[in-house]
Residue, then its C-alpha position, 0 to 999 in steps of 0.5 A: x479487526x486487523x488486516x495483515x498483508x503486504x504494502x507494495x510501492x512502485x515508482x514509475x519512471x516514464x509518463x506524466x502521471x503519478x510517480x508512485x503507486x501504493x497497494x495493500x494486498x491482504x494475505x487472506x485475499x488469495x490473490x483474487x480481486x484487484x488491490x486498491x491503488x493510491x497514487x502520489x507524485x512525490x516520495x514525501x506524499x508516500x511517507x505521509x500516506x504510510x504514516x496515516x495508515x499507522x505504519x511504523x517510522x522504521x518501515x517507512x524509512x525502509x520503504x523509502x530506502x528501497x525506492x531510492x535503490x530501485x523502482x519498487x518497495x515491499x513491506x511484508x507482514x504489515x497489520x492495518x486496521x480495517x478502518x484504516x484500509x477502508x478510509x485509505x481506499x485500499x480495499x480489494x475488489x473481492x472484499x468489496x464485492x463479497x465480503x471476507x471469508 
């Protein structure tokens, strides 16, 4: 089963923590719960992570262009397998607490 949604990437400028935070927000989440977050220190780590999720090279390149132009990137209409979302730690709190509708 596929999960359709938006991958959001935010680059933090201040602080000593991870520079990039990646979230996946499924369209059927109704904005309930908190999306799982993965953190990375380098853009190349974000690229590799998106590749492991099965995101196309074109979308990865677009995300990195968006990050180079500003502090965030958004990749709408992404379809990820349920196992990819689970293995990547990007499940939402609502999905893990109560399942899908």
